[in-house]
Biotite code that builds the C-alpha atoms (Angstrom):
import biotite.structure as struc

atoms = struc.array([
    struc.Atom([0.000, 0.000, 0.000], chain_id="A", res_id=1, res_name="MET", atom_name="CA", element="C"),
    struc.Atom([0.989, 3.651, -0.362], chain_id="A", res_id=2, res_name="ALA", atom_name="CA", element="C"),
    struc.Atom([3.105, 4.955, 2.507], chain_id="A", res_id=3, res_name="ALA", atom_name="CA", element="C"),
    struc.Atom([0.856, 7.996, 2.930], chain_id="A", res_id=4, res_name="ASP", atom_name="CA", element="C"),
    struc.Atom([-2.357, 5.939, 3.259], chain_id="A", res_id=5, res_name="ASP", atom_name="CA", element="C"),
    struc.Atom([-2.505, 6.158, 7.046], chain_id="A", res_id=6, res_name="TRP", atom_name="CA", element="C"),
    struc.Atom([-6.092, 4.878, 7.562], chain_id="A", res_id=7, res_name="PRO", atom_name="CA", element="C"),
    struc.Atom([-5.282, 1.672, 5.674], chain_id="A", res_id=8, res_name="ALA", atom_name="CA", element="C"),
    struc.Atom([-1.960, 1.301, 7.486], chain_id="A", res_id=9, res_name="ARG", atom_name="CA", element="C"),
    struc.Atom([-3.617, 1.647, 10.901], chain_id="A", res_id=10, res_name="ARG", atom_name="CA", element="C"),
    struc.Atom([-6.180, -0.971, 9.916], chain_id="A", res_id=11, res_name="ASP", atom_name="CA", element="C"),
    struc.Atom([-3.399, -3.395, 9.023], chain_id="A", res_id=12, res_name="LEU", atom_name="CA", element="C"),
    struc.Atom([-1.621, -2.647, 12.316], chain_id="A", res_id=13, res_name="HIS", atom_name="CA", element="C"),
    struc.Atom([-4.775, -3.541, 14.245], chain_id="A", res_id=14, res_name="ARG", atom_name="CA", element="C"),
    struc.Atom([-5.000, -6.793, 12.283], chain_id="A", res_id=15, res_name="ARG", atom_name="CA", element="C"),
    struc.Atom([-1.472, -7.811, 13.226], chain_id="A", res_id=16, res_name="GLY", atom_name="CA", element="C"),
    struc.Atom([0.288, -7.146, 9.926], chain_id="A", res_id=17, res_name="PHE", atom_name="CA", element="C"),
    struc.Atom([3.977, -6.272, 10.218], chain_id="A", res_id=18, res_name="ARG", atom_name="CA", element="C"),
    struc.Atom([5.915, -3.910, 7.998], chain_id="A", res_id=19, res_name="LEU", atom_name="CA", element="C"),
    struc.Atom([8.360, -5.984, 5.948], chain_id="A", res_id=20, res_name="GLU", atom_name="CA", element="C"),
    struc.Atom([9.771, -3.601, 3.366], chain_id="A", res_id=21, res_name="GLY", atom_name="CA", element="C"),
    struc.Atom([9.692, -0.321, 1.482], chain_id="A", res_id=22, res_name="ARG", atom_name="CA", element="C"),
    struc.Atom([9.791, 0.245, -2.270], chain_id="A", res_id=23, res_name="LEU", atom_name="CA", element="C"),
    struc.Atom([10.964, 3.794, -2.841], chain_id="A", res_id=24, res_name="ARG", atom_name="CA", element="C"),
    struc.Atom([8.863, 6.020, -5.126], chain_id="A", res_id=25, res_name="ALA", atom_name="CA", element="C"),
    struc.Atom([7.060, 2.951, -6.490], chain_id="A", res_id=26, res_name="ALA", atom_name="CA", element="C"),
    struc.Atom([3.497, 4.290, -6.610], chain_id="A", res_id=27, res_name="ARG", atom_name="CA", element="C"),
    struc.Atom([1.828, 7.368, -8.082], chain_id="A", res_id=28, res_name="SER", atom_name="CA", element="C"),
    struc.Atom([-0.675, 9.226, -5.923], chain_id="A", res_id=29, res_name="ASN", atom_name="CA", element="C"),
    struc.Atom([-1.827, 11.442, -8.798], chain_id="A", res_id=30, res_name="GLY", atom_name="CA", element="C"),
    struc.Atom([0.417, 14.297, -7.769], chain_id="A", res_id=31, res_name="VAL", atom_name="CA", element="C"),
    struc.Atom([3.796, 12.645, -7.547], chain_id="A", res_id=32, res_name="GLY", atom_name="CA", element="C"),
    struc.Atom([5.511, 9.443, -6.581], chain_id="A", res_id=33, res_name="TRP", atom_name="CA", element="C"),
    struc.Atom([5.356, 7.984, -3.059], chain_id="A", res_id=34, res_name="VAL", atom_name="CA", element="C"),
    struc.Atom([6.914, 4.990, -1.376], chain_id="A", res_id=35, res_name="ASP", atom_name="CA", element="C"),
    struc.Atom([5.035, 1.699, -1.388], chain_id="A", res_id=36, res_name="GLU", atom_name="CA", element="C"),
    struc.Atom([5.071, -0.355, 1.814], chain_id="A", res_id=37, res_name="LEU", atom_name="CA", element="C"),
    struc.Atom([4.980, -4.136, 1.963], chain_id="A", res_id=38, res_name="VAL", atom_name="CA", element="C"),
    struc.Atom([3.109, -5.692, 4.903], chain_id="A", res_id=39, res_name="TYR", atom_name="CA", element="C"),
    struc.Atom([2.771, -9.350, 5.820], chain_id="A", res_id=40, res_name="GLY", atom_name="CA", element="C"),
    struc.Atom([1.294, -11.655, 8.419], chain_id="A", res_id=41, res_name="ARG", atom_name="CA", element="C"),
    struc.Atom([2.048, -15.337, 8.752], chain_id="A", res_id=42, res_name="LEU", atom_name="CA", element="C"),
    struc.Atom([-0.583, -17.897, 9.669], chain_id="A", res_id=43, res_name="ALA", atom_name="CA", element="C"),
    struc.Atom([-0.672, -18.342, 13.432], chain_id="A", res_id=44, res_name="GLY", atom_name="CA", element="C"),
    struc.Atom([0.890, -14.970, 14.279], chain_id="A", res_id=45, res_name="GLU", atom_name="CA", element="C"),
    struc.Atom([-1.001, -13.018, 16.964], chain_id="A", res_id=46, res_name="PRO", atom_name="CA", element="C"),
    struc.Atom([-3.318, -10.138, 16.119], chain_id="A", res_id=47, res_name="ALA", atom_name="CA", element="C"),
    struc.Atom([-4.972, -7.430, 18.184], chain_id="A", res_id=48, res_name="GLY", atom_name="CA", element="C"),
    struc.Atom([-3.550, -6.702, 21.622], chain_id="A", res_id=49, res_name="ALA", atom_name="CA", element="C"),
    struc.Atom([-1.438, -9.868, 21.587], chain_id="A", res_id=50, res_name="ASP", atom_name="CA", element="C"),
    struc.Atom([0.305, -8.830, 18.393], chain_id="A", res_id=51, res_name="GLY", atom_name="CA", element="C"),
    struc.Atom([0.663, -5.119, 19.195], chain_id="A", res_id=52, res_name="PHE", atom_name="CA", element="C"),
    struc.Atom([4.318, -5.162, 20.256], chain_id="A", res_id=53, res_name="THR", atom_name="CA", element="C"),
    struc.Atom([5.323, -7.263, 17.247], chain_id="A", res_id=54, res_name="HIS", atom_name="CA", element="C"),
    struc.Atom([3.612, -4.817, 14.907], chain_id="A", res_id=55, res_name="VAL", atom_name="CA", element="C"),
    struc.Atom([4.988, -1.718, 16.627], chain_id="A", res_id=56, res_name="MET", atom_name="CA", element="C"),
    struc.Atom([8.483, -3.204, 16.568], chain_id="A", res_id=57, res_name="ASN", atom_name="CA", element="C"),
    struc.Atom([8.238, -3.320, 12.774], chain_id="A", res_id=58, res_name="SER", atom_name="CA", element="C"),
    struc.Atom([6.822, 0.178, 12.200], chain_id="A", res_id=59, res_name="VAL", atom_name="CA", element="C"),
    struc.Atom([8.352, 2.458, 14.850], chain_id="A", res_id=60, res_name="THR", atom_name="CA", element="C"),
    struc.Atom([11.651, 4.287, 14.156], chain_id="A", res_id=61, res_name="PRO", atom_name="CA", element="C"),
    struc.Atom([14.930, 2.512, 14.761], chain_id="A", res_id=62, res_name="ARG", atom_name="CA", element="C"),
    struc.Atom([18.249, 4.275, 15.229], chain_id="A", res_id=63, res_name="LYS", atom_name="CA", element="C"),
    struc.Atom([21.648, 2.867, 14.491], chain_id="A", res_id=64, res_name="ARG", atom_name="CA", element="C"),
    struc.Atom([23.724, 2.460, 17.611], chain_id="A", res_id=65, res_name="LEU", atom_name="CA", element="C"),
    struc.Atom([27.503, 2.750, 17.346], chain_id="A", res_id=66, res_name="ILE", atom_name="CA", element="C"),
    struc.Atom([30.003, 1.852, 20.057], chain_id="A", res_id=67, res_name="ALA", atom_name="CA", element="C"),
    struc.Atom([33.528, 3.235, 19.966], chain_id="A", res_id=68, res_name="HIS", atom_name="CA", element="C"),
    struc.Atom([36.387, 3.213, 22.444], chain_id="A", res_id=69, res_name="ALA", atom_name="CA", element="C"),
    struc.Atom([38.771, 5.915, 23.599], chain_id="A", res_id=70, res_name="LEU", atom_name="CA", element="C"),
    struc.Atom([42.101, 4.091, 23.717], chain_id="A", res_id=71, res_name="VAL", atom_name="CA", element="C"),
    struc.Atom([44.987, 6.233, 24.972], chain_id="A", res_id=72, res_name="MET", atom_name="CA", element="C"),
    struc.Atom([48.641, 5.676, 25.762], chain_id="A", res_id=73, res_name="ASP", atom_name="CA", element="C"),
    struc.Atom([50.627, 7.023, 28.707], chain_id="A", res_id=74, res_name="ALA", atom_name="CA", element="C"),
    struc.Atom([51.621, 10.079, 26.639], chain_id="A", res_id=75, res_name="ALA", atom_name="CA", element="C"),
    struc.Atom([47.959, 11.036, 26.166], chain_id="A", res_id=76, res_name="GLY", atom_name="CA", element="C"),
    struc.Atom([47.764, 10.097, 22.496], chain_id="A", res_id=77, res_name="ARG", atom_name="CA", element="C"),
    struc.Atom([44.559, 8.658, 21.039], chain_id="A", res_id=78, res_name="VAL", atom_name="CA", element="C"),
    struc.Atom([44.439, 5.444, 18.986], chain_id="A", res_id=79, res_name="LEU", atom_name="CA", element="C"),
    struc.Atom([42.622, 5.968, 15.655], chain_id="A", res_id=80, res_name="VAL", atom_name="CA", element="C"),
    struc.Atom([41.949, 3.568, 12.805], chain_id="A", res_id=81, res_name="CYS", atom_name="CA", element="C"),
    struc.Atom([42.769, 4.243, 9.159], chain_id="A", res_id=82, res_name="GLU", atom_name="CA", element="C"),
    struc.Atom([40.032, 2.323, 7.384], chain_id="A", res_id=83, res_name="THR", atom_name="CA", element="C"),
    struc.Atom([39.845, 0.903, 3.866], chain_id="A", res_id=84, res_name="SER", atom_name="CA", element="C"),
    struc.Atom([36.390, 2.295, 3.097], chain_id="A", res_id=85, res_name="PHE", atom_name="CA", element="C"),
    struc.Atom([36.705, 6.042, 3.786], chain_id="A", res_id=86, res_name="LYS", atom_name="CA", element="C"),
    struc.Atom([39.347, 8.732, 3.953], chain_id="A", res_id=87, res_name="VAL", atom_name="CA", element="C"),
    struc.Atom([38.727, 9.971, 7.486], chain_id="A", res_id=88, res_name="ASP", atom_name="CA", element="C"),
    struc.Atom([40.018, 8.007, 10.489], chain_id="A", res_id=89, res_name="PHE", atom_name="CA", element="C"),
    struc.Atom([37.834, 6.893, 13.378], chain_id="A", res_id=90, res_name="GLU", atom_name="CA", element="C"),
    struc.Atom([38.038, 5.575, 16.919], chain_id="A", res_id=91, res_name="LEU", atom_name="CA", element="C"),
    struc.Atom([38.126, 1.782, 17.341], chain_id="A", res_id=92, res_name="PRO", atom_name="CA", element="C"),
    struc.Atom([34.699, 0.158, 17.379], chain_id="A", res_id=93, res_name="GLY", atom_name="CA", element="C"),
    struc.Atom([31.692, -0.070, 15.110], chain_id="A", res_id=94, res_name="GLY", atom_name="CA", element="C"),
    struc.Atom([27.979, -0.684, 14.703], chain_id="A", res_id=95, res_name="ILE", atom_name="CA", element="C"),
    struc.Atom([26.151, -2.606, 17.427], chain_id="A", res_id=96, res_name="VAL", atom_name="CA", element="C"),
    struc.Atom([24.425, -5.706, 16.064], chain_id="A", res_id=97, res_name="GLU", atom_name="CA", element="C"),
    struc.Atom([20.769, -6.542, 16.942], chain_id="A", res_id=98, res_name="PRO", atom_name="CA", element="C"),
    struc.Atom([20.597, -8.199, 20.355], chain_id="A", res_id=99, res_name="GLY", atom_name="CA", element="C"),
    struc.Atom([24.185, -7.228, 21.192], chain_id="A", res_id=100, res_name="GLU", atom_name="CA", element="C"),
    struc.Atom([25.094, -4.912, 24.069], chain_id="A", res_id=101, res_name="SER", atom_name="CA", element="C"),
    struc.Atom([27.182, -1.824, 23.232], chain_id="A", res_id=102, res_name="PRO", atom_name="CA", element="C"),
    struc.Atom([29.985, -3.027, 25.522], chain_id="A", res_id=103, res_name="ARG", atom_name="CA", element="C"),
    struc.Atom([30.045, -6.421, 23.810], chain_id="A", res_id=104, res_name="GLU", atom_name="CA", element="C"),
    struc.Atom([30.055, -4.695, 20.419], chain_id="A", res_id=105, res_name="ALA", atom_name="CA", element="C"),
    struc.Atom([33.045, -2.466, 21.119], chain_id="A", res_id=106, res_name="VAL", atom_name="CA", element="C"),
    struc.Atom([35.054, -5.384, 22.535], chain_id="A", res_id=107, res_name="GLU", atom_name="CA", element="C"),
    struc.Atom([34.147, -7.573, 19.530], chain_id="A", res_id=108, res_name="ARG", atom_name="CA", element="C"),
    struc.Atom([34.986, -4.874, 17.015], chain_id="A", res_id=109, res_name="GLU", atom_name="CA", element="C"),
    struc.Atom([38.384, -4.187, 18.584], chain_id="A", res_id=110, res_name="MET", atom_name="CA", element="C"),
    struc.Atom([39.323, -7.871, 18.541], chain_id="A", res_id=111, res_name="VAL", atom_name="CA", element="C"),
    struc.Atom([38.085, -8.289, 14.951], chain_id="A", res_id=112, res_name="GLU", atom_name="CA", element="C"),
    struc.Atom([39.764, -5.179, 13.559], chain_id="A", res_id=113, res_name="GLU", atom_name="CA", element="C"),
    struc.Atom([42.974, -4.958, 15.586], chain_id="A", res_id=114, res_name="MET", atom_name="CA", element="C"),
    struc.Atom([43.266, -8.355, 17.364], chain_id="A", res_id=115, res_name="THR", atom_name="CA", element="C"),
    struc.Atom([43.189, -6.953, 20.915], chain_id="A", res_id=116, res_name="TYR", atom_name="CA", element="C"),
    struc.Atom([40.716, -5.243, 23.230], chain_id="A", res_id=117, res_name="SER", atom_name="CA", element="C"),
    struc.Atom([42.024, -3.422, 26.301], chain_id="A", res_id=118, res_name="PRO", atom_name="CA", element="C"),
    struc.Atom([39.725, -3.543, 29.337], chain_id="A", res_id=119, res_name="ALA", atom_name="CA", element="C"),
    struc.Atom([36.592, -1.503, 28.639], chain_id="A", res_id=120, res_name="VAL", atom_name="CA", element="C"),
    struc.Atom([35.399, 0.956, 31.284], chain_id="A", res_id=121, res_name="GLY", atom_name="CA", element="C"),
    struc.Atom([32.446, 3.351, 31.639], chain_id="A", res_id=122, res_name="PRO", atom_name="CA", element="C"),
    struc.Atom([30.725, 5.420, 28.970], chain_id="A", res_id=123, res_name="VAL", atom_name="CA", element="C"),
    struc.Atom([32.381, 8.794, 28.445], chain_id="A", res_id=124, res_name="LEU", atom_name="CA", element="C"),
    struc.Atom([30.217, 10.283, 25.697], chain_id="A", res_id=125, res_name="VAL", atom_name="CA", element="C"),
    struc.Atom([26.694, 9.808, 24.372], chain_id="A", res_id=126, res_name="VAL", atom_name="CA", element="C"),
    struc.Atom([26.712, 11.549, 20.996], chain_id="A", res_id=127, res_name="ASP", atom_name="CA", element="C"),
    struc.Atom([23.917, 12.229, 18.529], chain_id="A", res_id=128, res_name="TRP", atom_name="CA", element="C"),
    struc.Atom([25.077, 12.034, 14.917], chain_id="A", res_id=129, res_name="LEU", atom_name="CA", element="C"),
    struc.Atom([23.258, 14.139, 12.357], chain_id="A", res_id=130, res_name="ARG", atom_name="CA", element="C"),
    struc.Atom([22.371, 12.587, 8.964], chain_id="A", res_id=131, res_name="PRO", atom_name="CA", element="C"),
    struc.Atom([25.553, 12.377, 6.907], chain_id="A", res_id=132, res_name="TYR", atom_name="CA", element="C"),
    struc.Atom([26.346, 11.243, 3.347], chain_id="A", res_id=133, res_name="LYS", atom_name="CA", element="C"),
    struc.Atom([23.369, 8.905, 3.069], chain_id="A", res_id=134, res_name="GLY", atom_name="CA", element="C"),
    struc.Atom([23.472, 7.726, 6.698], chain_id="A", res_id=135, res_name="TRP", atom_name="CA", element="C"),
    struc.Atom([20.400, 8.426, 8.782], chain_id="A", res_id=136, res_name="GLU", atom_name="CA", element="C"),
    struc.Atom([20.936, 9.952, 12.198], chain_id="A", res_id=137, res_name="ASP", atom_name="CA", element="C"),
    struc.Atom([22.350, 7.684, 14.892], chain_id="A", res_id=138, res_name="ALA", atom_name="CA", element="C"),
    struc.Atom([23.561, 7.491, 18.473], chain_id="A", res_id=139, res_name="LEU", atom_name="CA", element="C"),
    struc.Atom([27.163, 6.772, 19.393], chain_id="A", res_id=140, res_name="GLU", atom_name="CA", element="C"),
    struc.Atom([28.595, 5.718, 22.740], chain_id="A", res_id=141, res_name="LEU", atom_name="CA", element="C"),
    struc.Atom([32.289, 6.214, 23.474], chain_id="A", res_id=142, res_name="VAL", atom_name="CA", element="C"),
    struc.Atom([33.671, 3.945, 26.181], chain_id="A", res_id=143, res_name="PHE", atom_name="CA", element="C"),
    struc.Atom([36.781, 4.479, 28.270], chain_id="A", res_id=144, res_name="ALA", atom_name="CA", element="C"),
    struc.Atom([39.503, 1.815, 28.247], chain_id="A", res_id=145, res_name="THR", atom_name="CA", element="C"),
    struc.Atom([42.568, 1.203, 30.338], chain_id="A", res_id=146, res_name="GLU", atom_name="CA", element="C"),
    struc.Atom([45.685, 3.202, 29.469], chain_id="A", res_id=147, res_name="VAL", atom_name="CA", element="C"),
    struc.Atom([47.924, 1.259, 27.094], chain_id="A", res_id=148, res_name="VAL", atom_name="CA", element="C"),
    struc.Atom([51.537, 0.829, 28.178], chain_id="A", res_id=149, res_name="ALA", atom_name="CA", element="C"),
    struc.Atom([54.223, 1.277, 25.522], chain_id="A", res_id=150, res_name="GLU", atom_name="CA", element="C"),
    struc.Atom([55.143, -2.414, 25.686], chain_id="A", res_id=151, res_name="ALA", atom_name="CA", element="C"),
    struc.Atom([51.525, -3.421, 25.003], chain_id="A", res_id=152, res_name="ASP", atom_name="CA", element="C"),
    struc.Atom([51.156, -1.434, 21.781], chain_id="A", res_id=153, res_name="LYS", atom_name="CA", element="C"),
    struc.Atom([52.530, -4.365, 19.794], chain_id="A", res_id=154, res_name="GLN", atom_name="CA", element="C"),
    struc.Atom([49.370, -6.291, 20.710], chain_id="A", res_id=155, res_name="ARG", atom_name="CA", element="C"),
    struc.Atom([47.372, -4.028, 18.390], chain_id="A", res_id=156, res_name="PHE", atom_name="CA", element="C"),
    struc.Atom([47.562, -5.280, 14.799], chain_id="A", res_id=157, res_name="VAL", atom_name="CA", element="C"),
    struc.Atom([45.348, -3.911, 12.011], chain_id="A", res_id=158, res_name="ALA", atom_name="CA", element="C"),
    struc.Atom([43.357, -6.658, 10.299], chain_id="A", res_id=159, res_name="ASP", atom_name="CA", element="C"),
    struc.Atom([44.337, -5.365, 6.849], chain_id="A", res_id=160, res_name="GLY", atom_name="CA", element="C"),
    struc.Atom([40.762, -5.685, 5.595], chain_id="A", res_id=161, res_name="VAL", atom_name="CA", element="C"),
    struc.Atom([38.610, -3.025, 7.251], chain_id="A", res_id=162, res_name="GLU", atom_name="CA", element="C"),
    struc.Atom([41.515, -1.319, 9.028], chain_id="A", res_id=163, res_name="VAL", atom_name="CA", element="C"),
    struc.Atom([44.633, -0.556, 7.015], chain_id="A", res_id=164, res_name="ARG", atom_name="CA", element="C"),
    struc.Atom([46.719, 0.934, 9.796], chain_id="A", res_id=165, res_name="ALA", atom_name="CA", element="C"),
    struc.Atom([46.600, 2.180, 13.370], chain_id="A", res_id=166, res_name="LEU", atom_name="CA", element="C"),
    struc.Atom([47.871, 5.576, 14.460], chain_id="A", res_id=167, res_name="HIS", atom_name="CA", element="C"),
    struc.Atom([48.517, 7.225, 17.836], chain_id="A", res_id=168, res_name="TRP", atom_name="CA", element="C"),
    struc.Atom([47.542, 10.887, 17.521], chain_id="A", res_id=169, res_name="VAL", atom_name="CA", element="C"),
    struc.Atom([47.654, 13.769, 19.994], chain_id="A", res_id=170, res_name="ALA", atom_name="CA", element="C"),
    struc.Atom([44.140, 15.133, 20.727], chain_id="A", res_id=171, res_name="PRO", atom_name="CA", element="C"),
    struc.Atom([45.114, 18.540, 19.318], chain_id="A", res_id=172, res_name="ALA", atom_name="CA", element="C"),
    struc.Atom([46.032, 16.923, 15.981], chain_id="A", res_id=173, res_name="ASP", atom_name="CA", element="C"),
    struc.Atom([42.853, 14.889, 15.460], chain_id="A", res_id=174, res_name="LEU", atom_name="CA", element="C"),
    struc.Atom([41.331, 17.476, 13.108], chain_id="A", res_id=175, res_name="ASP", atom_name="CA", element="C"),
    struc.Atom([43.961, 16.592, 10.520], chain_id="A", res_id=176, res_name="ALA", atom_name="CA", element="C"),
    struc.Atom([42.757, 12.986, 10.184], chain_id="A", res_id=177, res_name="VAL", atom_name="CA", element="C"),
    struc.Atom([39.121, 12.902, 11.369], chain_id="A", res_id=178, res_name="MET", atom_name="CA", element="C"),
    struc.Atom([35.894, 14.622, 10.376], chain_id="A", res_id=179, res_name="THR", atom_name="CA", element="C"),
    struc.Atom([35.235, 17.792, 12.403], chain_id="A", res_id=180, res_name="PRO", atom_name="CA", element="C"),
    struc.Atom([32.494, 16.063, 14.402], chain_id="A", res_id=181, res_name="PHE", atom_name="CA", element="C"),
    struc.Atom([34.616, 12.932, 14.863], chain_id="A", res_id=182, res_name="GLY", atom_name="CA", element="C"),
    struc.Atom([37.524, 14.939, 16.220], chain_id="A", res_id=183, res_name="ALA", atom_name="CA", element="C"),
    struc.Atom([35.189, 16.935, 18.473], chain_id="A", res_id=184, res_name="ALA", atom_name="CA", element="C"),
    struc.Atom([33.657, 13.728, 19.805], chain_id="A", res_id=185, res_name="ARG", atom_name="CA", element="C"),
    struc.Atom([37.067, 12.240, 20.555], chain_id="A", res_id=186, res_name="ALA", atom_name="CA", element="C"),
    struc.Atom([38.188, 15.389, 22.367], chain_id="A", res_id=187, res_name="ARG", atom_name="CA", element="C"),
    struc.Atom([34.935, 15.433, 24.349], chain_id="A", res_id=188, res_name="SER", atom_name="CA", element="C"),
    struc.Atom([35.719, 11.863, 25.398], chain_id="A", res_id=189, res_name="ALA", atom_name="CA", element="C"),
    struc.Atom([39.210, 12.924, 26.497], chain_id="A", res_id=190, res_name="VAL", atom_name="CA", element="C"),
    struc.Atom([37.692, 15.772, 28.530], chain_id="A", res_id=191, res_name="ALA", atom_name="CA", element="C"),
    struc.Atom([35.100, 13.467, 30.090], chain_id="A", res_id=192, res_name="ALA", atom_name="CA", element="C"),
    struc.Atom([37.822, 11.002, 31.075], chain_id="A", res_id=193, res_name="LEU", atom_name="CA", element="C"),
    struc.Atom([39.847, 13.771, 32.708], chain_id="A", res_id=194, res_name="ALA", atom_name="CA", element="C"),
    struc.Atom([36.857, 15.086, 34.669], chain_id="A", res_id=195, res_name="SER", atom_name="CA", element="C"),
    struc.Atom([35.371, 11.707, 35.572], chain_id="A", res_id=196, res_name="GLY", atom_name="CA", element="C"),
    struc.Atom([32.023, 12.551, 33.967], chain_id="A", res_id=197, res_name="THR", atom_name="CA", element="C"),
    struc.Atom([29.802, 11.415, 31.118], chain_id="A", res_id=198, res_name="THR", atom_name="CA", element="C"),
    struc.Atom([28.923, 13.995, 28.462], chain_id="A", res_id=199, res_name="LEU", atom_name="CA", element="C"),
    struc.Atom([25.943, 14.233, 26.161], chain_id="A", res_id=200, res_name="TYR", atom_name="CA", element="C"),
    struc.Atom([27.020, 15.737, 22.849], chain_id="A", res_id=201, res_name="THR", atom_name="CA", element="C"),
    struc.Atom([25.613, 16.520, 19.423], chain_id="A", res_id=202, res_name="GLU", atom_name="CA", element="C"),
    struc.Atom([28.049, 16.340, 16.518], chain_id="A", res_id=203, res_name="ALA", atom_name="CA", element="C"),
    struc.Atom([30.729, 15.847, 19.146], chain_id="A", res_id=204, res_name="GLY", atom_name="CA", element="C"),
    struc.Atom([30.088, 19.099, 21.028], chain_id="A", res_id=205, res_name="LEU", atom_name="CA", element="C"),
    struc.Atom([28.696, 19.152, 24.595], chain_id="A", res_id=206, res_name="PRO", atom_name="CA", element="C"),
    struc.Atom([25.125, 20.382, 24.961], chain_id="A", res_id=207, res_name="VAL", atom_name="CA", element="C"),
    struc.Atom([24.470, 22.523, 28.017], chain_id="A", res_id=208, res_name="GLU", atom_name="CA", element="C"),
])
């Protein structure tokens, strides 16, 4: 059905139909082109009140959740990843999978991409990411980790697939290798670590 046909959509929701897909600009409404939505309900699936949460889970907004880590050495430099899929560097970590906790995700991503995960501590930053280059908006958590001793740096090895190389960069120099909001987020995490607080930020900058 057409995405802007709200009476029909609500009727399907009450009947237990779940949203299964979207065909972009696939239907004419006489004025222009609108998205077409695909709904489905399997035999035996609950309807009415019993099926409400299943239906709402399929139609309510979902945000991407990203978990990154602030990994620093004794000199106060920040570990950043040079990736194979974009020009700007980023903190270690990645997208949280469905059913996975953010802490589990950041530990998994560090092991997958650089073979080693230092001990993960508390959340330093909760950042809202604006839509960017085709990405919808998202939330990012930046976790603290233990300080990495010089002798332990050899434990970090880029996987050579997603991460080409690893770099230790002074916080003041992050703008040269990261997006402006990525560098701001990393510096906010450094400030939160120093003050023992957790910051809420938007595009990396604290909101007061």
